[in-house]
Each structure stands twice: as structure tokens, then as C-alpha cells.
C-alpha positions in Angstrom: -16.3 1.8 22.4 -12.7 0.8 22.1 -11.0 3.7 20.2 -7.4 4.8 19.7 -4.1 2.9 20.2 -4.0 -0.2 22.2 -0.5 -1.5 22.7 -0.1 -5.3 22.4 2.5 -5.2 25.2 5.5 -7.6 25.1 6.0 -10.0 28.0 9.5 -9.3 29.4 11.4 -12.3 30.8 14.4 -12.5 33.1 16.1 -15.8 33.8 13.2 -17.6 32.1 10.5 -16.0 34.3 8.2 -13.0 33.9 10.0 -9.8 34.7 7.3 -8.0 36.7 9.5 -4.9 37.3 10.2 -4.5 33.6 6.5 -5.1 32.6 5.3 -2.4 35.1 8.0 0.0 33.7 6.8 -0.6 30.1 3.2 0.1 31.1 4.1 3.4 32.7 6.0 4.3 29.5 2.8 3.6 27.6 0.5 5.6 29.9 2.9 8.6 29.9 2.9 8.7 26.1 -0.8 8.7 25.4 -1.7 5.1 24.7 -5.4 4.4 25.0 -5.0 0.9 26.4 -2.9 -2.2 27.0 -3.5 -5.6 25.5 -1.9 -8.2 27.7 -1.1 -11.7 26.4 -1.5 -11.1 22.7 0.7 -12.5 20.0 3.3 -9.8 20.8 3.1 -11.0 24.4 4.2 -14.5 23.5 0.9 -15.9 24.8 1.5 -19.2 23.0 4.5 -20.0 25.3 3.0 -18.8 28.6 1.7 -21.4 31.0 -1.9 -20.8 32.3 -0.5 -19.5 35.6 1.9 -17.1 33.8 -0.9 -16.0 31.5 -3.2 -15.0 34.4 -0.2 -13.4 36.2 0.6 -11.1 33.2 -3.1 -10.0 33.2 -3.0 -9.4 36.9 0.2 -7.4 36.8 -1.1 -5.3 33.9 -4.5 -4.6 35.6 -2.7 -3.6 38.8 -0.2 -1.4 37.1 -2.8 0.4 35.0 -5.1 0.8 38.0 -8.0 2.1 35.9 -6.0 4.9 34.2 -6.4 3.5 30.7 -8.2 0.4 29.3 -6.9 -3.2 29.7 -7.8 -5.9 27.2 -6.9 -9.4 28.2 -5.9 -11.9 25.5 -7.9 -14.9 26.6 -8.3 -16.8 23.3 -7.7 -20.5 22.6 -8.4 -23.1 19.9 -10.3 -25.0 22.6 -13.6 -23.3 23.3 -13.8 -24.7 26.9 -10.3 -23.4 27.6 -11.1 -20.0 26.2 -14.1 -19.7 28.5 -12.0 -20.8 31.5 -9.2 -18.4 30.7 -11.7 -15.5 30.2 -13.5 -16.2 33.5 -10.1 -16.4 35.3 -9.0 -13.1 33.8 -12.2 -11.4 35.0 -11.1 -11.7 38.6 -9.0 -8.6 37.8 -9.9 -5.1 36.6 -10.0 -5.6 32.8 -12.2 -3.8 30.3 -12.5 -6.5 27.7 -11.2 -9.8 26.1 -9.3 -10.3 22.9 -10.4 -13.6 21.4 -8.4 -15.1 18.5 -9.9 -17.3 15.8 -9.2 -20.9 16.8 -5.9 -21.9 15.3 -4.9 -25.3 13.8 -8.5 -26.7 14.0 -9.6 -24.8 10.9 -13.2 -24.5 11.9 -16.0 -23.7 9.4 -17.7 -20.3 9.5 -20.5 -21.8 11.5 -17.9 -23.3 13.9 -16.3 -19.8 14.3 -19.7 -18.3 15.0 -20.6 -20.9 17.6 -17.2 -20.6 19.3 -17.3 -16.8 19.7 -21.0 -16.9 20.7 -20.2 -19.4 23.4 -17.3 -17.4 24.8 -19.3 -14.2 24.7 -22.2 -15.8 26.6 -19.9 -16.9 29.3 -18.1 -13.5 29.8 -19.1 -10.5 31.8 -16.8 -8.1 29.9 -16.9 -7.2 26.2 -15.3 -9.5 23.6 -13.2 -8.3 20.7 -12.7 -10.8 17.9 -9.2 -11.3 16.5 -8.8 -12.2 12.9 -5.3 -13.0 11.8 -5.4 -15.7 9.0 -1.6 -15.6 8.5 -1.2 -17.1 12.0 -4.3 -19.2 12.4 -5.0 -20.7 8.9 -8.6 -19.5 9.1 -10.3 -16.3 8.0 -13.5 -15.1 9.7 -15.5 -13.7 6.8 -17.4 -10.4 7.0 -20.8 -12.2 7.0 -19.8 -14.1 10.1 -18.4 -11.0 11.8 -21.7 -9.2 11.1 -23.7 -12.1 12.6 -21.5 -11.9 15.7 -21.8 -8.1 15.9 -25.4 -8.6 16.7 -24.5 -10.4 20.0 -24.6 -7.8 22.8 -21.4 -8.8 24.4 -19.3 -8.8 21.2 -17.9 -5.2 21.0 -15.6 -5.3 18.0 -12.8 -6.9 16.0 -9.1 -6.7 15.6 -8.7 -7.1 11.8 -5.4 -8.4 10.6 -6.4 -10.1 7.4 -4.6 -7.3 5.5 -7.6 -6.8 3.3 -9.2 -3.3 3.2 -12.0 -4.8 1.1 -12.9 -7.2 4.0 -12.5 -4.4 6.6 -14.7 -2.1 4.5 -17.4 -4.8 4.1 -17.6 -5.0 7.9 -17.7 -1.3 8.5 -20.3 -0.8 5.8 -22.9 -2.9 7.6 -21.9 -3.2 11.2 -23.9 -1.3 13.9 -22.3 2.0 15.2 -21.3 0.5 18.5 -19.2 -2.2 16.9 -15.5 -1.1 16.8 -13.1 -2.2 14.1 -9.4 -2.0 15.1 -6.5 -2.6 12.8 -4.3 -5.5 13.5 -1.6 -4.3 11.1 0.3 -1.1 12.1 0.9 -0.1 8.5 -2.9 -0.2 7.8 -4.0 1.9 10.7 -4.4 5.2 8.7 -6.2 3.5 5.8 -8.5 1.7 8.1 -9.4 4.8 10.0 -10.0 6.6 6.6 -12.7 4.0 5.8 -14.4 4.4 9.2 -12.3 2.3 11.6 -11.6 3.2 15.2 -7.9 2.6 15.9 -5.3 -0.1 16.2 -4.0 -2.9 18.4 -0.4 -2.1 17.8 3.0 -3.7 18.0 5.1 -0.7 17.1 3.6 1.4 19.8 5.7 -0.6 22.2 8.6 1.5 21.1 6.9 4.6 19.6 3.7 5.1 21.7 3.6 8.9 21.4 3.9 9.0 17.6 1.3 6.2 17.2 -1.1 7.8 19.6 -0.8 11.2 17.9 -1.1 9.8 14.4 -4.2 7.9 15.3 -5.7 10.8 17.1 -5.2 13.1 14.1 -6.7 10.5 11.8 -9.8 10.0 14.0 -10.3 13.8 14.2 -10.1 14.1 10.4 -6.7 15.9 10.3 -5.4 13.6 7.5 -2.5 16.0 6.6 -1.0 15.7 10.1 -1.8 12.0 10.3 -0.1 11.3 7.0 3.1 13.2 8.1 3.4 11.0 11.2 2.5 7.9 9.3 5.3 8.5 6.8 7.7 9.0 9.7 6.6 5.7 11.4 6.4 3.4 8.4 10.1 2.5 8.1 10.1 1.7 11.8 7.0 -0.5 11.3 8.7 -2.4 8.5 11.8 -2.9 10.7 9.6 -4.3 13.5 8.4 -7.1 11.2 11.6 -8.1 9.4 11.5 -11.3 11.5 8.6 -13.0 13.2 6.8 -10.8 15.7 7.8 -10.2 18.6 11.5 -10.9 17.8 12.3 -7.4 16.4 10.2 -5.5 18.9 11.8 -7.3 21.9 15.2 -6.6 20.5 14.3 -2.9 20.0 13.1 -2.6 23.6 16.3 -4.3 24.8 18.3 -1.8 22.8 16.3 1.0 24.5 17.1 -0.4 27.9 13.6 -1.5 28.9 13.9 -5.3 29.0 16.4 -8.1 29.1 17.4 -9.8 25.8 15.2 -12.9 26.3 12.7 -14.5 24.1 11.1 -18.0 24.4 11.7 -20.9 22.1 10.6 -21.8 19.6 11.3 -18.2 18.7 15.0 -17.2 18.6 16.9 -14.0 18.9 17.2 -11.6 16.0 20.0 -12.2 13.5 22.9 -9.8 13.2 21.6 -8.3 10.0 18.2 -7.7 11.5 19.7 -6.1 14.6 21.5 -3.6 12.4 18.3 -2.7 10.6 16.4 -2.4 13.9 19.0 0.0 15.3 19.0 2.1 12.1 15.2 2.4 12.1 15.2 3.4 15.8 17.9 6.0 15.1 16.0 7.4 12.1 12.9 7.7 14.2 14.8 9.6 16.9 14.3 6.8 19.5 18.0 5.9 19.8 20.9 8.3 19.5 
């Protein structure tokens, strides 16, 4: 069972290359503040602009830095099923605990195509697969009926749900087996998702506020909704600030302001605008992260 807060770690760059020292520092920051696991090479990790070699290198560095202390989930998805299988098998050379597999983007497969894609990937992986549904980025929504079919496959362990629909999330939770985990793909919906039976979040904002996200999620999972709500209200303005421009533009700027990483992001994404930077700074100060 994947449960708690899994940080979709940014990929820090320096002079156009992966900044291994900064990545290891970010991972230590996460572990020290109670994060349940690290997701390497997710959307927040700019996986779309990493070469195959860089992709595997980020996974290797993450697995080495974590060294079994918390879970590691490798983003190994693709809109090419053969490529997804190849990437997943390559990632399994390192100590990972699971795969995050996005719905194939641009192709716009049917529900049967989605089922067969994920089934094929799962059958070729040794480690558990977590589905990743994010229609706003991929132009395809994996429907609850398809998710429930996939949940019956032994090696498919859960889903990161970023459809933004609590109805859809609840439909999955209502009928899925107990071993199937449902994680929020939207930071702002973490508490509501847990309230209807979910298991945690794959988070962007935990890059900068791991302790608060971990505590809020832990309170919610334990049924202490009063304490969870209090922290949720504290974090929400920060969450909103981290999505004022396309992710991961704001979160990388925030980590740069905190002194963790260089101010580098890869094209076609560009640096945060001046107005956005002011809002990011204000949110970090309001949350007590910056002085």
C-alpha cells in the first residue's frame, strides 16, 4: 500500500545539466521532514524534457540518495507502450518501489486502448504500477470503469487521480478492492480525497512544505479532521501560488528563493514572470518558509 505524502520532486539543473548535488540535498530535506516517498521524473520533474539517459540518471540518483529509508516511485510512462515498458525495465535496475504510469498523451486512446496499454506495462514490470490520470495534460480521461478493470490486475497497485472530480474519485473508491490505493494528484484536493477514503497525495507543494503536508495528511488519515483542516487552511494559499503558472515554473522559483536550486528551467517552459514571483514570495512568507 502506498500511503501518505509522495513528493513529485523537481529536477534541478545547473548549466543545462542535472544538478546531482542539489537533487540529493532536496531528497534529504524531504526525508528529514516526514515525507513518505519520492516520485522521480513526474510532471514536476520535467520528465517531458529529459533525455532517456537523464531520465534513468534521475531515478538512479534518487534511489541511491533514499537508500531504502522511504519509498521511491519512478515516473516511467510514455505515450508509446513499447517505450514505457523499456523505461520501466531500465528503472528496475535500481532500488525502486513502484512505477508511475501516465495515461498516453496526444494519442487519445479509447478506454480499451488505455486498458491494454496499462495491462501490457504491468505484465512486463516486476514492481507495482500506479496509474496516473491527468486529463488536463493528456487530453484523455481514464474512466472509473476502466480503472476498476485494471485494479483487478495483480501488479497494478493504485492510481494518482488528477481529474479534479471527486465524483470520479469516489466511484473508484466505492468499488475498488482494499489493496488498491487512490492518491490525489491535486494538492488542494488531498483532504477531501482522504475524507472519502483515499490514501494520500503525490504532491507538488511538498517540495517546499514537506512537514506541513506530511502532518496534514497524517492527521487526515488518522481521522483527526480538525487538526487536518487547520493545516489545510494554512497551506491552501501556498498551493494556489504554486500553480499560478504552469507547473513546475512556480515551485522551481520557490525552491530557488529558498536557496535549494539554481534558477533553471528547460524550454519550452520559461521563468516565472515578475508578478508571479512577487506572489510566490508573499505566499512563502505567509507560510513561514521565507523571512
